[in-house]
N, C-alpha and C positions, 0 to 999 in steps of 0.2 A: 818549332814551327818556322815557316818562312813567311815573309811579308811580301805584299805586292810591291813590285819594282818595275822600272822601265824594261822593256824587252830589247835586248841587244840586236843590232842588225835589222832594224825595221826596213822591210823591202820597198816601201814607198813613202814619199814625202806627204805629210798630212797638210792638205790645203783647206782653206775656209770655203764652205759652200752655203748656198741660200737654202734656208729651211722655211717653208711656208706652212702656217698653221691650218690644218684641215678641220680639226674639232678639238673641243676641250671637255674634260669630265672632272667633276669634283669628287674625289675619293673620300675625303674626310674634311672637317671644317678648315684644316690647315694644309691640305694636300690636294694638288690638281695634276691630272695627267694630260699631256699635250700630244696629240696625234699630228705628225708632221710629214710633209712630202719634201724630201731632200734631193736636190739636184745632184745627179751622178753618184748616188749612194752606192758604195761598192759591196755592201753586205757586211754582216757582223756575226760574232759568236755570242752565245748566251753568257752574260757576265761582263761584257765590255762596256766602256763608257765613252762619252763625247765631251768636248769643250764647247761651251756656248759663249758667244761674245755679243755684247750689246754696245752700240755706239750712240752717244747723245748728239743732239744738234750742234753742240759746241765742239764736237770731236772727242770728248772724253769717252774712254772705253772701259768696260768692266767685263771680267771673264770668270766663269766658274765651270766646274766639271759636274756632269750628271750621268748616272748609270742609265743604260738602255733597259727599258722594261719590256719591249716587244721581243718576240722570239725571232730567230734568223729567218724563219719562213714567211714572216709578215711582209706585205708589200709596202706598208708605211711604217715609219719609225715612231715609237712612243717613248716619251720621257715622263717620269713622275717626279714632281718637284714639291718639296715641303717649304712652306713660307718661313723664312728666317726674318724676324721683325726688323732687325737692324742690317739686313743684307742689302747688297747693291743690285743683285740680279733676280733672286727668287721673288721679291714682292711684285716685280713687273711681270714675271712669267705667270704667277698665280693670280694676280689681281687685275692687270691692265691689258694683257694680251687678248686678242680677239681673232676669230677665224679670218683668214686672209692676210694677217700680219706676217711679216718676214723678218727673220734675224739670221745671224751667221752661226754656223756650226761646223766643227771639224771632227773627224773620226772615221772609223772606230779606233779606240785606243785601248791598249792592254792585251796581253796574251797569257797572263798568269792566272788571273781569277776568272777562268772560263771553264765551261762544262759542255760536253757533247754526249749525245745518246750512245756514241760509239765507245765511251769509256766504260770498262767493265766494273762491276761492283755496285753495291747499294749507294744511294745518294742521301746524304744527311745535310740539311740546311738549317743554320741557326741564324736568325735575324732579329735585330732590334730596331724598332721605329722605321724610318725610311731606309734603313739598311736592307729591308726586304726587297727592294726594287730589283737588283741584279738576280736575286734568288727567284723572283717571279718570272724573269726571263727564262731561267732554267726550267722551271716547272711548266711554263707554257710550251717551251721547246720539247720537253719530255712528253707532254700530252699529245702534241702533234705527231711526233716521231713514233709514238707507241711504246708504252712502258715495257721494259725487259727486266728491270730490277726494282726492288722495293725502294720507296722514297719516304723520307720523314722531314717535315718542316716544323721546327720549334720556333715560334714567333712571339717575342716579348713586346708588349705594348703597354702604355700607361693605363688605358681604359678601353672599354668596348667600342666607343665611338672613334677612337684613333687607330683602329685596325685598318690598315690600307688593304685594298682588294678583298675585303671581308666576304662579300657575297660570291665573288669569283672563286676564292679559295674553297668555300663550301661546295660550290658546284664541281670543282675539280676532284675533291675528295669523294663526293657522292658518286661520281662517274668512274672512279678508279679504286678498287679495293686494295691495291698495292700502295696507295698513297695515304699517309697519315698527316693530318694537320693538327698541331697541338699549340694552343694559345696559353700564354701566361700574362695576366694583367697585374701590373705591379703597384698601381696607385689607387685604383677604384674598380669595383666589380659590380655588375648588375645583380639584382636580387635573384637568389637561387643559384648563383654561379658555383659550379662544382669543380672548376679547373684550378690550375696553379695560380698562386697569388704572390709570386716572388720572382726575382731575377733568375736567369738561367744559371744553374750551378751543377756541381758534380752529382749530387743526389738526384736531381731531376733527370739528368741524362742517363744515369744508371737505372732509374725507375722506368724510363722509356725504352730500355733495352739496347741502347747504343753500343755498349761493350760486346754484346752478343753478335753484332753484325760482322760478317766476314769481309775484311778489306774494304771498308766504306770510303767513298769520296766525300770529304767533309768540308763544307764552305761556311764561313762565319763572317757576317757583315753587320756592322752597327757602330755605336759609340765605343770609344777606346776601352773603357772599363769592362763593358760587356764582352767585347771581343777577347780581351786578355783573360778574363775569368773563364769563358767558355773554352778557349783553346787550351788553357792549362788543365782544366777539368778533363778534357778529352784525352790529353796525354796521360794523365794520372789513371784514366780508365783503360789504358792499354792501346789506344788508337795510335797507329804509326804516325809520327810527326810529319813525315814526308807526304802523307795523304791529307793533311790539314792545310787549307788555304784561307787566309784571313784578309779582310779589307775593312778599314775604318771608313765610316760613312756618316757624316753629319753629326749634329749635336744632340739629336733627340733619341728616344728609345725607352725601353722598359727599365 
């Protein structure tokens, strides 16, 4: 497997821009999505991320990276941020930010962990916790562009209430028979739950038919242990390592 890395020969210099908050949406008790109007936004690819910089009144600055949740076709930028209790940036973005507020942002960044509808082959997405964010950008892009290949999202969450984009994922699957959304809940399950109850592993991917897919494009994003386990399992199931792209994303997940 190859890991996300800086892209050589970036054609333009990344400059800080003003991002104005248009709206806010609570996705789970710990996760909030920010819809932003970004000055001179050049456009992005599904899977890219941005840097966010906050500056305090005394001049102290804190900076973090966040994946872009919105598809390339969207006129506004969306970031989905999980609250990290001891973090310097996420508590402000998820708790104090209000519509009309402005902060600094630069991007888009990254050319490795990206997907376009022009790429041939089935799409397989494996996410854990907030690692689903760049994968959601891919699914939204796919829905707008029009599905030409089957897609599968395997999404690991701690419990039902922590599934980010839960309702939207259900709507996407209901509208597209070529898209499968599979949840696994690792810590608690609602009464009558019939789905998976463990972390993503080789047996789960085999049961879901991943080895039978012809030349899939496989993207894995989440906490390091989940990413490593899912990537190794995919290779053991015969998936070409060159078609597996991984990105570690945040401390949470299933």
